[in-house]
NUVEXFI-128322 format. One line per 5 residues: number of its first residue (from 1); for each residue x, y, z of C-alpha. Coordinates in Angstrom, 2 decimals. Layout:
BEGIN
NUM) X,Y,Z; ...
END
This chain:
BEGIN
1) 179.60,175.22,120.05; 180.91,174.64,116.61; 180.95,170.98,117.34; 177.40,170.98,118.17; 176.44,172.57,114.87
6) 178.32,169.83,113.19; 176.50,167.11,115.00; 173.62,165.98,112.67; 171.50,164.92,115.64; 171.70,168.31,117.11
11) 170.76,169.89,113.77; 167.82,167.60,113.46; 166.63,168.45,117.01; 167.05,172.23,116.37; 164.97,171.95,113.10
16) 162.18,170.19,114.92; 162.23,172.80,117.65; 162.19,175.64,115.19; 159.20,174.01,113.29; 157.36,173.37,116.44
21) 157.80,177.05,117.39; 156.58,178.23,114.12; 153.57,175.92,114.27; 152.66,177.14,117.77; 153.15,180.80,116.77
26) 151.00,180.37,113.67; 148.08,179.54,115.89; 148.24,182.92,117.66; 145.75,185.30,116.02; 147.46,188.15,114.27
31) 150.85,186.47,114.44; 153.36,187.61,111.73; 154.55,184.00,111.51; 151.16,182.87,110.02; 151.55,185.47,107.34
36) 155.15,184.21,106.55; 153.75,180.59,106.29; 151.06,181.47,103.76; 153.30,181.00,100.76; 154.45,177.65,102.11
41) 150.82,176.54,102.53; 150.01,177.63,99.04; 152.80,175.33,97.74; 152.01,172.46,100.03; 148.19,172.60,99.72
46) 147.90,170.57,96.48; 150.14,167.93,97.86; 147.97,167.72,100.88; 144.88,167.50,98.72; 146.44,164.71,96.66
51) 147.38,162.84,99.84; 143.94,163.27,101.24; 142.25,162.19,98.02; 144.52,159.08,97.82; 143.65,158.30,101.41
56) 139.96,158.74,100.80; 140.18,156.48,97.68; 142.03,153.76,99.57; 139.52,153.99,102.31; 136.60,153.61,99.94
61) 138.32,150.73,98.10; 138.90,148.89,101.41; 135.14,149.53,102.41; 134.15,148.11,99.03; 136.18,145.01,99.60
66) 134.89,144.36,103.11; 131.26,145.17,102.01; 131.56,142.77,99.11; 132.77,140.01,101.41; 129.92,140.67,103.84
71) 127.36,140.60,100.90; 128.80,137.32,99.62; 128.57,135.72,103.13; 125.03,137.00,103.40; 124.14,135.56,99.99
76) 125.67,132.33,100.91; 123.68,132.16,104.17; 120.47,133.15,102.30; 121.01,130.36,99.65; 121.49,127.85,102.47
81) 118.35,128.93,104.04; 116.44,128.76,100.75; 117.73,125.23,100.14; 116.70,124.21,103.73; 113.27,125.65,103.10
86) 112.92,123.87,99.79; 113.94,120.62,101.37; 111.44,120.90,104.16; 108.78,121.92,101.66; 109.53,118.90,99.60
91) 109.37,116.68,102.69; 106.05,118.14,103.69; 104.59,117.75,100.24; 105.76,114.08,100.09; 104.30,113.50,103.57
96) 101.02,115.07,102.46; 100.97,112.91,99.46; 101.62,109.77,101.26; 98.89,110.72,103.86; 96.40,111.09,101.10
101) 97.44,107.74,99.62; 97.06,106.07,102.91; 93.73,107.75,103.43; 92.52,106.61,100.06; 93.70,103.10,100.77
106) 90.89,102.77,103.38; 88.56,101.50,100.55; 90.43,98.25,100.73; 88.98,97.67,104.14; 85.53,98.59,102.77
111) 85.88,96.17,99.88; 87.19,93.36,101.94; 85.51,93.81,105.29; 86.27,90.23,106.44; 90.03,90.95,106.27
116) 92.28,92.85,108.69; 94.42,95.31,106.80; 97.96,96.05,107.94; 99.99,99.02,106.37; 103.63,98.63,105.79
121) 106.59,100.34,104.32; 109.10,98.81,102.01; 112.61,98.48,103.36; 114.44,97.13,100.43; 114.10,95.15,97.25
126) 116.55,92.18,96.98; 117.46,92.35,93.32; 117.99,89.21,91.16; 117.80,90.44,87.55; 114.39,91.76,88.63
131) 112.86,91.56,92.00; 113.48,88.46,93.97; 111.82,89.46,97.35; 110.73,92.51,99.02; 111.35,93.38,102.72
136) 108.66,95.09,104.80; 109.02,96.82,108.14; 106.21,94.81,109.96; 106.48,91.29,111.40; 104.96,88.99,113.94
141) 105.26,91.60,116.68; 102.90,93.77,114.64; 100.33,91.07,114.15; 101.66,89.56,110.93; 101.80,85.91,112.02
146) 102.17,83.55,109.17; 101.20,79.94,109.85; 102.83,77.06,107.95; 101.23,76.51,104.53; 99.52,79.89,104.51
151) 100.12,83.15,102.72; 98.71,86.63,102.71; 97.98,88.93,99.72; 99.97,92.20,99.54; 98.27,95.11,97.81
156) 99.37,98.61,96.76; 97.54,101.78,97.59; 95.21,101.46,94.62; 94.30,97.93,95.75; 96.31,96.22,92.92
161) 98.00,92.92,93.66; 101.78,93.27,94.43; 102.51,89.71,95.71; 102.19,87.53,98.79; 103.93,87.30,102.19
166) 106.08,84.22,102.36; 108.00,84.71,105.63; 107.89,86.78,108.81; 110.27,87.55,111.63; 109.66,89.62,114.81
171) 110.07,92.84,113.04; 110.03,92.18,109.25; 108.19,90.29,106.48; 109.34,88.98,103.07; 107.13,89.36,100.11
176) 107.24,87.26,96.93; 106.26,89.77,94.05; 104.04,88.54,91.27; 106.84,88.86,88.69; 108.83,86.09,90.49
181) 108.80,82.69,88.88; 107.75,81.15,92.11; 104.53,83.22,92.38; 101.13,81.81,91.31; 97.54,82.89,91.85
186) 94.19,81.87,90.37; 92.90,84.50,88.10; 89.94,85.30,85.84; 88.57,87.67,83.33; 86.84,90.52,85.17
191) 83.37,89.81,83.94; 80.30,87.74,84.87; 81.33,84.13,84.40; 84.76,85.20,83.15; 87.17,82.46,82.08
196) 89.51,81.26,84.88; 93.19,80.22,84.59; 96.56,80.56,86.53; 98.62,83.66,86.70; 102.23,82.93,87.34
201) 105.69,84.61,87.32; 107.99,83.77,84.58; 111.85,84.05,84.50; 111.98,85.52,81.02; 108.83,87.72,81.19
206) 109.85,89.29,84.45; 112.52,91.36,82.58; 109.60,92.93,80.66; 107.56,93.38,83.78; 105.11,90.86,82.65
211) 103.34,87.80,84.05; 102.15,84.66,82.32; 98.58,83.34,82.06; 98.45,79.53,81.55; 96.06,76.64,81.98
216) 93.69,78.41,79.67; 90.93,76.41,78.16; 91.31,76.21,74.41; 87.76,77.14,73.84; 88.19,80.47,75.85
221) 88.55,83.60,73.76; 90.94,86.10,75.32; 91.83,89.55,73.85; 94.42,92.21,74.62; 93.09,94.85,76.98
226) 90.93,92.37,79.09; 91.14,93.07,82.79; 92.26,90.32,84.96; 91.39,89.86,88.71; 91.89,87.13,91.38
231) 89.27,84.43,91.13; 89.18,83.43,94.74; 89.89,79.80,93.82; 92.20,78.02,96.25; 91.20,80.10,99.20
236) 94.37,82.08,99.86; 93.37,85.07,97.90; 89.88,86.66,97.96; 88.09,87.11,94.68; 88.24,90.48,92.93
241) 91.83,91.81,93.50; 92.92,93.61,90.39; 96.03,91.97,88.80; 96.43,93.55,85.39; 95.43,93.52,81.77
246) 96.11,91.07,78.99; 98.80,92.22,76.61; 99.21,89.38,74.12; 97.59,85.99,73.47; 99.30,83.02,71.93
251) 97.04,80.36,70.18; 99.85,78.83,68.30; 99.60,75.73,70.37; 95.86,74.74,70.84; 96.87,72.40,73.60
256) 98.73,75.09,75.53; 97.13,78.52,75.06; 99.03,81.15,76.93; 98.79,84.99,77.45; 101.02,87.74,78.87
261) 99.69,90.05,81.53; 100.93,93.42,82.44; 100.34,94.04,86.21; 98.72,97.19,87.36; 101.02,97.61,90.25
266) 104.33,99.46,89.59; 106.37,97.63,92.09; 109.66,99.49,91.51; 108.00,102.79,92.59; 106.17,101.55,95.78
271) 106.83,102.94,99.19; 103.80,101.57,101.05; 101.76,98.51,100.80; 99.00,96.61,102.54; 98.83,93.07,103.96
276) 95.46,91.35,103.98; 94.97,88.84,106.78; 91.63,87.01,107.13; 89.66,88.12,110.08; 89.14,85.35,112.57
281) 86.48,85.86,115.16; 87.50,84.82,118.71; 85.45,82.06,120.02; 83.58,82.97,123.27; 85.16,81.81,126.41
286) 83.38,79.03,128.34; 81.19,80.38,131.04; 82.88,80.58,134.30; 79.59,80.88,136.24; 78.50,77.31,136.07
291) 76.19,76.25,138.87; 77.99,74.19,141.56; 77.25,70.48,141.69; 74.82,69.38,144.24; 75.79,67.47,147.31
END
C-alpha cells in the first residue's frame, strides 16, 4: 500500500477521482460539499472571468479579421463589376456615336445621287513619316472593283475628301491620302466661277498636315481662309467635294504662284470612311421574244 502512495501516477489518479467526486457532490442540492467549495469558487472566479474575457476578445479579434477579409474581397468584386460596367457603357456610347455619324453620312448619297456609296472601316495606316497608304476592310467581294486607270474618291463622315482608292483585293482596299506626294486632284475656290488649280500632296508639307496648290494663274487673287473644293475637271472626282481652306499664299515668284491648303479631314482620327463609285445603269437585255423567222 505504501508503494502505491509513492507512485505518482496513482496519486494523480486519486486526485482526479477525488475532484470528480467533489464536483458530482457539489451538484446535489443541499450538499455540504457545495458549501465547502464556495471559498474556492470565490478565489477562482476572477481568474475564470479573466480567461473568459480573453477568450471573448480573441474571438472578436478573429471575427474582425475574417470580416475584414470578406469586406476586402467584396469591395474588389464590386470594383471589378463597376469597371466592367464602365467599359460596356463606354463601348455603347462609342457605338451610338458611330451610328449617329453613319446616319448623318447619308447626306453624301443625297448630294451625289449618281454615285454608289460604300461604307468602310480603317484597318491600319501604313506610316512613312506621315501616312503612306490606308487599308480599308472592303474589297472587290464587297463591290469595290477598281478598273485599270480608274480611281474612286474616299470621303469622311462630314463629306470631306480623304484620298482616293488606288488598289483593291478580294477583302481590302488601299487608299492614297491627300497628304501623300503622289496624290493630285483638280480643285477650285468654292465660289461661282472660282479660280481653278491643282491640289497635290507634298513631301515637306505633309509633316505639317498641309497640301500644296499649284498651277495657279498669276492673275488669280487667293487669300487665306478661302474654301477649296474639287472642280470636277478630269472626270475622276465629282465637283463640290470639300477639300480644305487656304492657309498661306506665295506670290514671290509670279511665274509660279503657290498656296498651302489645310484639309478639313482629320485623317489620323478617322475610323470610318466612304467610297464613291459612279453609278452605272445596266443596259437592258436583248429581247428574247423575237418572232420566229418565216418558212
